[in-house]
C-alpha positions as CSV (number, residue, x, y, z in Angstrom):
1,M,10.4,19.1,19.7
2,V,7.9,16.0,20.6
3,T,4.4,17.1,21.2
4,P,1.4,15.0,22.5
5,T,-0.5,15.6,19.3
6,L,2.7,14.5,17.1
7,Q,3.4,11.5,19.6
8,Q,-0.3,10.4,19.5
9,E,-0.2,11.2,15.7
10,I,2.7,8.9,15.1
11,T,1.2,6.3,17.0
12,Q,-2.1,6.5,14.7
13,L,0.2,6.4,11.7
14,E,2.0,3.3,12.6
15,A,-1.4,1.5,13.8
16,N,-3.3,2.4,10.4
17,F,-0.4,2.4,7.9
18,C,2.5,0.9,8.4
19,A,1.4,-2.3,9.6
20,A,-1.0,-2.4,6.2
21,L,2.2,-1.4,4.0
22,S,4.4,-3.9,5.8
23,D,4.0,-6.1,3.0
24,P,5.3,-6.0,-0.6
25,N,2.1,-7.7,-2.2
26,R,-0.2,-5.2,-0.1
27,L,2.1,-2.1,-1.9
28,L,1.6,-4.2,-5.2
29,I,-2.3,-4.2,-5.1
30,L,-2.3,-0.4,-4.0
31,Y,-0.1,0.0,-7.4
32,A,-2.7,-2.2,-9.5
33,L,-5.8,-0.3,-7.7
34,N,-4.0,3.3,-9.0
35,D,-4.7,2.2,-12.5
36,G,-8.0,1.7,-11.8
37,P,-10.3,-0.8,-9.8
38,R,-10.2,-4.1,-9.7
39,N,-11.7,-7.5,-8.3
40,V,-10.3,-10.3,-6.5
41,T,-9.6,-12.4,-9.6
42,E,-8.2,-9.9,-11.3
43,L,-5.6,-8.3,-9.1
44,A,-4.5,-12.2,-8.1
45,T,-4.0,-13.1,-11.8
46,E,-2.6,-9.7,-12.4
47,L,-0.1,-9.8,-9.5
48,G,0.5,-13.9,-9.7
49,L,-1.1,-14.7,-5.7
50,N,-3.6,-17.2,-5.2
51,Q,-7.4,-15.8,-4.9
52,P,-7.2,-16.3,-0.8
53,T,-3.7,-14.7,-0.3
54,T,-5.2,-11.8,-2.5
55,S,-8.1,-11.4,-0.6
56,R,-6.3,-11.7,3.2
57,H,-4.3,-8.3,1.8
58,L,-7.5,-6.8,0.6
59,K,-9.1,-7.2,4.0
60,V,-6.3,-6.0,5.6
61,L,-5.8,-2.7,3.1
62,R,-9.7,-2.5,3.5
63,E,-9.5,-2.4,7.5
64,R,-7.3,0.5,7.2
65,G,-9.2,2.3,5.0
66,L,-6.6,2.4,2.3
67,V,-9.2,0.4,-0.1
68,Y,-12.6,0.6,-0.7
69,T,-15.3,-1.8,-2.2
70,V,-18.3,-1.3,-4.6
71,R,-20.5,-4.2,-5.4
72,A,-22.4,-4.5,-8.6
73,G,-24.9,-8.0,-8.2
74,T,-21.8,-10.7,-7.0
75,V,-18.8,-8.7,-8.2
76,I,-17.3,-6.8,-5.6
77,T,-14.5,-4.3,-7.0
78,Y,-11.8,-2.7,-4.9
79,H,-11.0,0.9,-5.2
80,L,-7.7,2.8,-4.4
81,S,-9.5,4.9,-1.7
82,D,-6.8,8.1,-1.9
83,P,-4.4,8.9,-4.7
84,R,-2.2,10.4,-2.4
85,L,-1.0,6.9,-1.0
86,I,0.6,6.2,-4.4
87,Q,2.1,9.5,-4.2
88,A,3.6,9.0,-0.7
89,L,4.7,5.7,-1.8
90,D,6.6,7.1,-4.9
91,L,7.9,9.5,-2.5
92,L,9.6,6.8,-0.3
93,R,10.9,4.8,-2.9
94,N,12.5,7.6,-4.3
95,V,14.4,8.4,-1.0
96,M,15.4,4.8,-1.0
97,R,16.4,4.9,-4.5
98,E,18.9,7.7,-3.4
99,R,20.1,6.6,-0.2
100,L,21.0,3.1,-2.2
101,A,22.5,5.2,-4.9
102,Y,24.4,7.2,-1.8
103,Q,25.6,3.7,-0.2
104,A,26.8,2.0,-3.2
105,N,28.5,4.9,-4.0
106,L,30.5,4.7,-0.8
107,I,31.6,1.5,-1.3
108,N,32.8,2.0,-4.9
109,N,34.7,4.4,-3.7
């Protein structure tokens, strides 16, 4: 049964997380930050993106509360706000992988 609370939480989930996670580069940024804090230049280099693009992606992630920043002088480092984000992404990847394997199995049989 769809309750008003569930409906409200789903609406907030979509607004806060789904939009932020809809770009593969933002997902890769989250995985990179799971390995440790990075600044924009380090992330751009590691992911093969230009710095303005990386900054735009980080802005989206920061606005949605998925990452936070720490300033040390002129250097701003980005940190993953909650490691459970990676657990959730890994779970979704596992579901997707199993679904693709199932579909491939249907095609081959």
